[in-house]
All heavy atoms as a GROMACS GRO file, in nm:
protein
  482
    1MET      N    1  12.483  14.358  10.968
    1MET     CA    2  12.428  14.226  10.932
    1MET      C    3  12.550  14.137  10.897
    1MET      O    4  12.632  14.167  10.802
    1MET     CB    5  12.340  14.238  10.811
    1MET     CG    6  12.277  14.099  10.768
    1MET     SD    7  12.164  14.116  10.631
    1MET     CE    8  12.022  14.186  10.714
    2GLY      N    9  12.566  14.014  10.954
    2GLY     CA   10  12.672  13.928  10.929
    2GLY      C   11  12.650  13.843  10.817
    2GLY      O   12  12.539  13.825  10.768
    3THR      N   13  12.755  13.779  10.761
    3THR     CA   14  12.741  13.686  10.643
    3THR      C   15  12.716  13.540  10.693
    3THR      O   16  12.772  13.507  10.796
    3THR     CB   17  12.874  13.691  10.553
    3THR    OG1   18  12.978  13.649  10.641
    3THR    CG2   19  12.899  13.828  10.500
    4ARG      N   20  12.632  13.484  10.626
    4ARG     CA   21  12.602  13.340  10.658
    4ARG      C   22  12.703  13.247  10.614
    4ARG      O   23  12.744  13.253  10.501
    4ARG     CB   24  12.462  13.307  10.592
    4ARG     CG   25  12.411  13.172  10.629
    4ARG     CD   26  12.280  13.146  10.561
    4ARG     NE   27  12.237  13.011  10.562
    4ARG     CZ   28  12.245  12.928  10.468
    4ARG    NH1   29  12.285  12.970  10.341
    4ARG    NH2   30  12.217  12.795  10.481
    5LYS      N   31  12.750  13.165  10.706
    5LYS     CA   32  12.852  13.070  10.670
    5LYS      C   33  12.769  12.941  10.628
    5LYS      O   34  12.680  12.899  10.690
    5LYS     CB   35  12.935  13.032  10.792
    5LYS     CG   36  13.015  13.151  10.832
    5LYS     CD   37  13.098  13.117  10.957
    5LYS     CE   38  13.176  13.238  11.007
    5LYS     NZ   39  13.248  13.218  11.131
    6ARG      N   40  12.814  12.882  10.518
    6ARG     CA   41  12.745  12.765  10.472
    6ARG      C   42  12.853  12.655  10.431
    6ARG      O   43  12.958  12.690  10.386
    6ARG     CB   44  12.663  12.799  10.347
    6ARG     CG   45  12.740  12.844  10.232
    6ARG     CD   46  12.645  12.896  10.124
    6ARG     NE   47  12.727  12.974  10.031
    6ARG     CZ   48  12.747  12.954   9.902
    6ARG    NH1   49  12.689  12.850   9.846
    6ARG    NH2   50  12.832  13.029   9.828
    7PRO      N   51  12.814  12.526  10.442
    7PRO     CA   52  12.911  12.429  10.404
    7PRO      C   53  12.919  12.416  10.249
    7PRO      O   54  12.813  12.437  10.177
    7PRO     CB   55  12.849  12.304  10.460
    7PRO     CG   56  12.704  12.330  10.466
    7PRO     CD   57  12.688  12.474  10.493
    8LEU      N   58  13.039  12.395  10.192
    8LEU     CA   59  13.054  12.383  10.059
    8LEU      C   60  13.130  12.246  10.041
    8LEU      O   61  13.212  12.211  10.126
    8LEU     CB   62  13.145  12.500   9.997
    8LEU     CG   63  13.074  12.630   9.994
    8LEU    CD1   64  13.167  12.741   9.947
    8LEU    CD2   65  12.951  12.620   9.908
    9PRO      N   66  13.108  12.178   9.919
    9PRO     CA   67  13.172  12.055   9.895
    9PRO      C   68  13.318  12.082   9.864
    9PRO      O   69  13.350  12.176   9.784
    9PRO     CB   70  13.098  11.991   9.780
    9PRO     CG   71  13.029  12.102   9.722
    9PRO     CD   72  13.007  12.208   9.825
   10VAL      N   73  13.410  11.990   9.906
   10VAL     CA   74  13.553  12.000   9.881
   10VAL      C   75  13.591  11.855   9.827
   10VAL      O   76  13.562  11.764   9.883
   10VAL     CB   77  13.641  12.031   9.994
   10VAL    CG1   78  13.781  12.020   9.968
   10VAL    CG2   79  13.603  12.167  10.057
   11VAL      N   80  13.642  11.859   9.702
   11VAL     CA   81  13.679  11.729   9.635
   11VAL      C   82  13.824  11.706   9.660
   11VAL      O   83  13.913  11.790   9.640
   11VAL     CB   84  13.657  11.739   9.481
   11VAL    CG1   85  13.691  11.604   9.420
   11VAL    CG2   86  13.506  11.768   9.460
   12GLU      N   87  13.861  11.588   9.720
   12GLU     CA   88  13.999  11.550   9.743
   12GLU      C   89  14.072  11.541   9.614
   12GLU      O   90  14.044  11.483   9.517
   12GLU     CB   91  14.007  11.416   9.812
   12GLU     CG   92  13.958  11.410   9.952
   12GLU     CD   93  13.975  11.269  10.007
   12GLU    OE1   94  14.060  11.196   9.974
   12GLU    OE2   95  13.881  11.242  10.098
   13CYS      N   96  14.182  11.630   9.606
   13CYS     CA   97  14.266  11.637   9.489
   13CYS      C   98  14.331  11.498   9.461
   13CYS      O   99  14.375  11.436   9.546
   13CYS     CB  100  14.375  11.732   9.508
   13CYS     SG  101  14.320  11.906   9.503
   14GLY      N  102  14.324  11.466   9.330
   14GLY     CA  103  14.388  11.340   9.291
   14GLY      C  104  14.302  11.215   9.318
   14GLY      O  105  14.342  11.103   9.275
   15SER      N  106  14.192  11.228   9.381
   15SER     CA  107  14.114  11.112   9.419
   15SER      C  108  13.986  11.093   9.341
   15SER      O  109  13.924  10.996   9.339
   15SER     CB  110  14.075  11.110   9.578
   15SER     OG  111  14.196  11.109   9.653
   16CYS      N  112  13.946  11.204   9.269
   16CYS     CA  113  13.822  11.203   9.199
   16CYS      C  114  13.834  11.101   9.079
   16CYS      O  115  13.926  11.106   9.012
   16CYS     CB  116  13.785  11.343   9.153
   16CYS     SG  117  13.636  11.352   9.060
   17VAL      N  118  13.735  11.020   9.060
   17VAL     CA  119  13.736  10.926   8.953
   17VAL      C  120  13.644  10.981   8.830
   17VAL      O  121  13.631  10.911   8.731
   17VAL     CB  122  13.687  10.786   8.994
   17VAL    CG1  123  13.790  10.731   9.088
   17VAL    CG2  124  13.554  10.782   9.045
   18ALA      N  125  13.597  11.105   8.843
   18ALA     CA  126  13.518  11.173   8.734
   18ALA      C  127  13.402  11.088   8.690
   18ALA      O  128  13.373  11.082   8.566
   18ALA     CB  129  13.608  11.207   8.617
   19CYS      N  130  13.332  11.011   8.776
   19CYS     CA  131  13.218  10.930   8.744
   19CYS      C  132  13.095  11.014   8.702
   19CYS      O  133  13.009  10.966   8.639
   19CYS     CB  134  13.185  10.841   8.857
   19CYS     SG  135  13.117  10.910   9.001
   20GLY      N  136  13.088  11.136   8.744
   20GLY     CA  137  12.983  11.220   8.712
   20GLY      C  138  12.854  11.223   8.809
   20GLY      O  139  12.761  11.284   8.787
   21THR      N  140  12.873  11.134   8.911
   21THR     CA  141  12.757  11.120   9.001
   21THR      C  142  12.723  11.251   9.070
   21THR      O  143  12.612  11.292   9.077
   21THR     CB  144  12.778  11.011   9.099
   21THR    OG1  145  12.806  10.885   9.043
   21THR    CG2  146  12.668  10.998   9.206
   22CYS      N  147  12.818  11.314   9.120
   22CYS     CA  148  12.798  11.450   9.198
   22CYS      C  149  12.731  11.549   9.109
   22CYS      O  150  12.642  11.617   9.144
   22CYS     CB  151  12.925  11.503   9.252
   22CYS     SG  152  13.062  11.526   9.133
   23GLN      N  153  12.778  11.556   8.976
   23GLN     CA  154  12.720  11.642   8.876
   23GLN      C  155  12.580  11.620   8.846
   23GLN      O  156  12.499  11.707   8.844
   23GLN     CB  157  12.808  11.620   8.749
   23GLN     CG  158  12.763  11.735   8.649
   23GLN     CD  159  12.849  11.719   8.520
   23GLN    OE1  160  12.933  11.623   8.503
   23GLN    NE2  161  12.846  11.824   8.433
   24SER      N  162  12.545  11.487   8.843
   24SER     CA  163  12.408  11.454   8.811
   24SER      C  164  12.311  11.468   8.929
   24SER      O  165  12.194  11.494   8.903
   24SER     CB  166  12.394  11.310   8.757
   24SER     OG  167  12.425  11.222   8.861
   25VAL      N  168  12.358  11.464   9.057
   25VAL     CA  169  12.266  11.482   9.168
   25VAL      C  170  12.259  11.620   9.213
   25VAL      O  171  12.174  11.654   9.298
   25VAL     CB  172  12.301  11.384   9.285
   25VAL    CG1  173  12.296  11.247   9.243
   25VAL    CG2  174  12.439  11.418   9.345
   26CYS      N  175  12.350  11.713   9.173
   26CYS     CA  176  12.350  11.854   9.223
   26CYS      C  177  12.227  11.920   9.167
   26CYS      O  178  12.208  11.935   9.044
   26CYS     CB  179  12.476  11.926   9.174
   26CYS     SG  180  12.476  12.092   9.234
   27PRO      N  181  12.134  11.968   9.256
   27PRO     CA  182  12.007  12.036   9.217
   27PRO      C  183  12.029  12.180   9.153
   27PRO      O  184  11.946  12.231   9.100
   27PRO     CB  185  11.916  12.041   9.339
   27PRO     CG  186  12.031  12.046   9.458
   27PRO     CD  187  12.140  11.963   9.402
   28ARG      N  188  12.147  12.233   9.179
   28ARG     CA  189  12.175  12.361   9.135
   28ARG      C  190  12.272  12.364   9.013
   28ARG      O  191  12.312  12.476   8.966
   28ARG     CB  192  12.228  12.456   9.246
   28ARG     CG  193  12.137  12.469   9.357
   28ARG     CD  194  12.022  12.560   9.330
   28ARG     NE  195  12.090  12.691   9.289
   28ARG     CZ  196  12.034  12.806   9.314
   28ARG    NH1  197  11.931  12.821   9.391
   28ARG    NH2  198  12.093  12.918   9.286
   29GLY      N  199  12.326  12.255   8.969
   29GLY     CA  200  12.426  12.251   8.861
   29GLY      C  201  12.551  12.317   8.903
   29GLY      O  202  12.622  12.378   8.821
   30ALA      N  203  12.590  12.304   9.025
   30ALA     CA  204  12.704  12.368   9.084
   30ALA      C  205  12.832  12.280   9.060
   30ALA      O  206  12.946  12.333   9.088
   30ALA     CB  207  12.693  12.394   9.226
   31ILE      N  208  12.829  12.164   9.012
   31ILE     CA  209  12.945  12.079   8.997
   31ILE      C  210  12.950  12.035   8.848
   31ILE      O  211  12.851  11.998   8.783
   31ILE     CB  212  12.938  11.952   9.081
   31ILE    CG1  213  12.922  11.991   9.230
   31ILE    CG2  214  13.052  11.863   9.059
   31ILE    CD1  215  12.912  11.881   9.322
   32SER      N  216  13.074  12.043   8.805
   32SER     CA  217  13.108  11.992   8.662
   32SER      C  218  13.225  11.909   8.670
   32SER      O  219  13.314  11.930   8.757
   32SER     CB  220  13.126  12.120   8.572
   32SER     OG  221  13.232  12.199   8.610
   33VAL      N  222  13.232  11.815   8.572
   33VAL     CA  223  13.350  11.733   8.560
   33VAL      C  224  13.441  11.778   8.447
   33VAL      O  225  13.385  11.800   8.338
   33VAL     CB  226  13.308  11.584   8.533
   33VAL    CG1  227  13.433  11.504   8.507
   33VAL    CG2  228  13.227  11.525   8.658
   34ARG      N  229  13.552  11.813   8.478
   34ARG     CA  230  13.644  11.875   8.384
   34ARG      C  231  13.734  11.776   8.310
   34ARG      O  232  13.800  11.698   8.385
   34ARG     CB  233  13.739  11.984   8.444
   34ARG     CG  234  13.655  12.104   8.520
   34ARG     CD  235  13.626  12.200   8.410
   34ARG     NE  236  13.529  12.293   8.460
   34ARG     CZ  237  13.560  12.408   8.525
   34ARG    NH1  238  13.679  12.437   8.552
   34ARG    NH2  239  13.460  12.494   8.560
   35ARG      N  240  13.741  11.779   8.176
   35ARG     CA  241  13.836  11.704   8.101
   35ARG      C  242  13.822  11.557   8.134
   35ARG      O  243  13.905  11.468   8.110
   35ARG     CB  244  13.983  11.743   8.131
   35ARG     CG  245  14.006  11.888   8.089
   35ARG     CD  246  14.144  11.916   8.109
   35ARG     NE  247  14.164  12.061   8.088
   35ARG     CZ  248  14.269  12.125   8.128
   35ARG    NH1  249  14.367  12.068   8.186
   35ARG    NH2  250  14.281  12.262   8.106
   36GLY      N  251  13.702  11.513   8.186
   36GLY     CA  252  13.685  11.374   8.223
   36GLY      C  253  13.773  11.323   8.334
   36GLY      O  254  13.797  11.201   8.351
   37LEU      N  255  13.829  11.414   8.414
   37LEU     CA  256  13.935  11.380   8.507
   37LEU      C  257  13.893  11.407   8.650
   37LEU      O  258  13.936  11.333   8.744
   37LEU     CB  259  14.065  11.448   8.478
   37LEU     CG  260  14.128  11.417   8.345
   37LEU    CD1  261  14.248  11.507   8.325
   37LEU    CD2  262  14.172  11.270   8.340
   38TYR      N  263  13.827  11.522   8.680
   38TYR     CA  264  13.799  11.562   8.815
   38TYR      C  265  13.682  11.654   8.827
   38TYR      O  266  13.638  11.723   8.727
   38TYR     CB  267  13.922  11.635   8.877
   38TYR     CG  268  13.969  11.757   8.792
   38TYR    CD1  269  13.919  11.874   8.814
   38TYR    CD2  270  14.066  11.737   8.694
   38TYR    CE1  271  13.969  11.986   8.740
   38TYR    CE2  272  14.104  11.834   8.608
   38TYR     CZ  273  14.047  11.966   8.640
   38TYR     OH  274  14.094  12.069   8.560
   39ALA      N  275  13.616  11.655   8.936
   39ALA     CA  276  13.502  11.750   8.963
   39ALA      C  277  13.538  11.878   9.016
   39ALA      O  278  13.637  11.888   9.095
   39ALA     CB  279  13.409  11.679   9.058
   40VAL      N  280  13.470  11.984   8.970
   40VAL     CA  281  13.493  12.120   9.019
   40VAL      C  282  13.367  12.180   9.068
   40VAL      O  283  13.264  12.164   9.002
   40VAL     CB  284  13.556  12.204   8.894
   40VAL    CG1  285  13.566  12.347   8.939
   40VAL    CG2  286  13.685  12.146   8.851
   41VAL      N  287  13.373  12.254   9.175
   41VAL     CA  288  13.251  12.301   9.240
   41VAL      C  289  13.256  12.461   9.217
   41VAL      O  290  13.351  12.532   9.229
   41VAL     CB  291  13.252  12.286   9.387
   41VAL    CG1  292  13.125  12.345   9.458
   41VAL    CG2  293  13.263  12.133   9.422
   42ASP      N  294  13.134  12.515   9.171
   42ASP     CA  295  13.113  12.649   9.159
   42ASP      C  296  13.052  12.704   9.288
   42ASP      O  297  12.933  12.684   9.311
   42ASP     CB  298  13.030  12.677   9.040
   42ASP     CG  299  13.001  12.826   9.014
   42ASP    OD1  300  13.034  12.917   9.105
   42ASP    OD2  301  12.934  12.865   8.913
   43PRO      N  302  13.129  12.772   9.375
   43PRO     CA  303  13.069  12.810   9.505
   43PRO      C  304  12.953  12.912   9.492
   43PRO      O  305  12.868  12.928   9.580
   43PRO     CB  306  13.188  12.876   9.584
   43PRO     CG  307  13.294  12.887   9.483
   43PRO     CD  308  13.259  12.800   9.359
   44ALA      N  309  12.952  12.986   9.382
   44ALA     CA  310  12.850  13.083   9.361
   44ALA      C  311  12.704  13.020   9.341
   44ALA      O  312  12.607  13.074   9.374
   44ALA     CB  313  12.883  13.180   9.255
   45ARG      N  314  12.712  12.890   9.286
   45ARG     CA  315  12.580  12.826   9.259
   45ARG      C  316  12.558  12.726   9.374
   45ARG      O  317  12.427  12.689   9.382
   45ARG     CB  318  12.596  12.752   9.123
   45ARG     CG  319  12.613  12.845   9.014
   45ARG     CD  320  12.616  12.769   8.883
   45ARG     NE  321  12.473  12.731   8.854
   45ARG     CZ  322  12.429  12.702   8.738
   45ARG    NH1  323  12.501  12.713   8.636
   45ARG    NH2  324  12.303  12.674   8.722
   46CYS      N  325  12.651  12.679   9.441
   46CYS     CA  326  12.629  12.582   9.554
   46CYS      C  327  12.537  12.636   9.670
   46CYS      O  328  12.569  12.747   9.714
   46CYS     CB  329  12.759  12.529   9.596
   46CYS     SG  330  12.746  12.393   9.734
   47VAL      N  331  12.440  12.558   9.711
   47VAL     CA  332  12.370  12.600   9.823
   47VAL      C  333  12.402  12.519   9.956
   47VAL      O  334  12.341  12.534  10.055
   47VAL     CB  335  12.213  12.587   9.800
   47VAL    CG1  336  12.175  12.686   9.687
   47VAL    CG2  337  12.178  12.441   9.760
   48GLY      N  338  12.501  12.426   9.942
   48GLY     CA  339  12.538  12.347  10.056
   48GLY      C  340  12.448  12.244  10.106
   48GLY      O  341  12.455  12.201  10.217
   49CYS      N  342  12.374  12.184  10.009
   49CYS     CA  343  12.282  12.074  10.050
   49CYS      C  344  12.348  11.944  10.085
   49CYS      O  345  12.292  11.864  10.162
   49CYS     CB  346  12.174  12.054   9.933
   49CYS     SG  347  12.245  11.975   9.785
   50GLY      N  348  12.460  11.916  10.031
   50GLY     CA  349  12.542  11.792  10.073
   50GLY      C  350  12.504  11.676   9.990
   50GLY      O  351  12.549  11.559  10.014
   51MET      N  352  12.418  11.689   9.883
   51MET     CA  353  12.387  11.575   9.802
   51MET      C  354  12.505  11.513   9.735
   51MET      O  355  12.517  11.391   9.730
   51MET     CB  356  12.281  11.612   9.693
   51MET     CG  357  12.136  11.647   9.741
   51MET     SD  358  12.059  11.503   9.810
   51MET     CE  359  12.042  11.404   9.659
   52CYS      N  360  12.596  11.586   9.680
   52CYS     CA  361  12.719  11.539   9.618
   52CYS      C  362  12.795  11.450   9.713
   52CYS      O  363  12.842  11.348   9.681
   52CYS     CB  364  12.790  11.647   9.567
   52CYS     SG  365  12.846  11.779   9.683
   53SER      N  366  12.807  11.509   9.832
   53SER     CA  367  12.889  11.436   9.932
   53SER      C  368  12.827  11.294   9.970
   53SER      O  369  12.888  11.184   9.985
   53SER     CB  370  12.904  11.515  10.061
   53SER     OG  371  12.982  11.450  10.156
   54ARG      N  372  12.691  11.304   9.997
   54ARG     CA  373  12.622  11.183  10.029
   54ARG      C  374  12.621  11.071   9.908
   54ARG      O  375  12.628  10.950   9.941
   54ARG     CB  376  12.477  11.205  10.067
   54ARG     CG  377  12.468  11.272  10.195
   54ARG     CD  378  12.320  11.283  10.248
   54ARG     NE  379  12.235  11.373  10.167
   54ARG     CZ  380  12.230  11.501  10.177
   54ARG    NH1  381  12.304  11.563  10.261
   54ARG    NH2  382  12.155  11.568  10.092
   55GLU      N  383  12.621  11.119   9.793
   55GLU     CA  384  12.607  11.030   9.680
   55GLU      C  385  12.736  10.983   9.619
   55GLU      O  386  12.740  10.890   9.529
   55GLU     CB  387  12.518  11.087   9.569
   55GLU     CG  388  12.372  11.104   9.620
   55GLU     CD  389  12.303  10.980   9.664
   55GLU    OE1  390  12.325  10.876   9.596
   55GLU    OE2  391  12.220  10.988   9.760
   56CYS      N  392  12.843  11.052   9.642
   56CYS     CA  393  12.979  11.017   9.587
   56CYS      C  394  13.013  10.876   9.612
   56CYS      O  395  13.040  10.836   9.733
   56CYS     CB  396  13.087  11.109   9.638
   56CYS     SG  397  13.248  11.067   9.575
   57PRO      N  398  13.018  10.786   9.514
   57PRO     CA  399  13.062  10.647   9.530
   57PRO      C  400  13.197  10.620   9.579
   57PRO      O  401  13.228  10.527   9.643
   57PRO     CB  402  13.039  10.580   9.394
   57PRO     CG  403  13.040  10.686   9.293
   57PRO     CD  404  12.997  10.821   9.366
   58ALA      N  405  13.292  10.719   9.557
   58ALA     CA  406  13.415  10.709   9.604
   58ALA      C  407  13.452  10.766   9.742
   58ALA      O  408  13.556  10.755   9.794
   58ALA     CB  409  13.522  10.771   9.500
   59GLU      N  410  13.341  10.837   9.789
   59GLU     CA  411  13.340  10.895   9.921
   59GLU      C  412  13.453  10.996   9.934
   59GLU      O  413  13.530  10.998  10.039
   59GLU     CB  414  13.344  10.787  10.030
   59GLU     CG  415  13.218  10.703  10.031
   59GLU     CD  416  13.228  10.601  10.134
   59GLU    OE1  417  13.326  10.582  10.204
   59GLU    OE2  418  13.113  10.536  10.151
   60ILE      N  419  13.481  11.076   9.841
   60ILE     CA  420  13.595  11.168   9.850
   60ILE      C  421  13.552  11.325   9.845
   60ILE      O  422  13.633  11.402   9.844
   60ILE     CB  423  13.694  11.141   9.730
   60ILE    CG1  424  13.629  11.153   9.585
   60ILE    CG2  425  13.761  11.016   9.738
   60ILE    CD1  426  13.643  11.286   9.525
   61ILE      N  427  13.421  11.341   9.858
   61ILE     CA  428  13.365  11.479   9.874
   61ILE      C  429  13.324  11.503  10.016
   61ILE      O  430  13.246  11.422  10.070
   61ILE     CB  431  13.247  11.503   9.782
   61ILE    CG1  432  13.289  11.484   9.629
   61ILE    CG2  433  13.199  11.647   9.801
   61ILE    CD1  434  13.179  11.487   9.531
   62ARG      N  435  13.381  11.602  10.079
   62ARG     CA  436  13.343  11.635  10.215
   62ARG      C  437  13.292  11.777  10.218
   62ARG      O  438  13.324  11.862  10.139
   62ARG     CB  439  13.458  11.610  10.308
   62ARG     CG  440  13.567  11.716  10.286
   62ARG     CD  441  13.693  11.685  10.386
   62ARG     NE  442  13.796  11.783  10.370
   62ARG     CZ  443  13.884  11.789  10.268
   62ARG    NH1  444  13.880  11.702  10.175
   62ARG    NH2  445  13.975  11.886  10.267
   63MET      N  446  13.205  11.802  10.312
   63MET     CA  447  13.145  11.933  10.320
   63MET      C  448  13.228  12.007  10.428
   63MET      O  449  13.246  11.960  10.543
   63MET     CB  450  13.000  11.922  10.367
   63MET     CG  451  12.908  11.842  10.268
   63MET     SD  452  12.909  11.919  10.102
   63MET     CE  453  12.806  12.069  10.137
   64GLU      N  454  13.263  12.132  10.399
   64GLU     CA  455  13.342  12.221  10.485
   64GLU      C  456  13.272  12.347  10.497
   64GLU      O  457  13.221  12.394  10.395
   64GLU     CB  458  13.482  12.232  10.450
   64GLU     CG  459  13.565  12.107  10.461
   64GLU     CD  460  13.715  12.142  10.432
   64GLU    OE1  461  13.750  12.260  10.399
   64GLU    OE2  462  13.795  12.048  10.444
   65VAL      N  463  13.271  12.410  10.609
   65VAL     CA  464  13.214  12.548  10.626
   65VAL      C  465  13.321  12.647  10.581
   65VAL      O  466  13.438  12.643  10.639
   65VAL     CB  467  13.174  12.576  10.779
   65VAL    CG1  468  13.131  12.723  10.790
   65VAL    CG2  469  13.067  12.484  10.817
   66CYS      N  470  13.292  12.727  10.488
   66CYS     CA  471  13.385  12.831  10.444
   66CYS      C  472  13.335  12.961  10.505
   66CYS      O  473  13.229  12.994  10.522
   66CYS     CB  474  13.363  12.852  10.288
   66CYS     SG  475  13.404  12.707  10.198
   67THR      N  476  13.444  13.034  10.542
   67THR     CA  477  13.427  13.168  10.613
   67THR      C  478  13.428  13.284  10.512
   67THR      O  479  13.488  13.276  10.408
   67THR     CB  480  13.522  13.183  10.731
   67THR    OG1  481  13.651  13.166  10.678
   67THR    CG2  482  13.496  13.082  10.833
   0.00000   0.00000   0.00000
């Protein structure tokens, strides 16, 4: 049985404005804002829905397929 590849959000380093939008729209609580400076994704909780990427006002979250 093969492993399922799913897209995960990637936050551009140094570009996150820590507004918290991604954290508030994530249905699984997979994103947290650290030290009020940047967003961090917990891949174990992320289901790859892309809500964070679609709602990011700075447009710095992209979805990538992880292998």
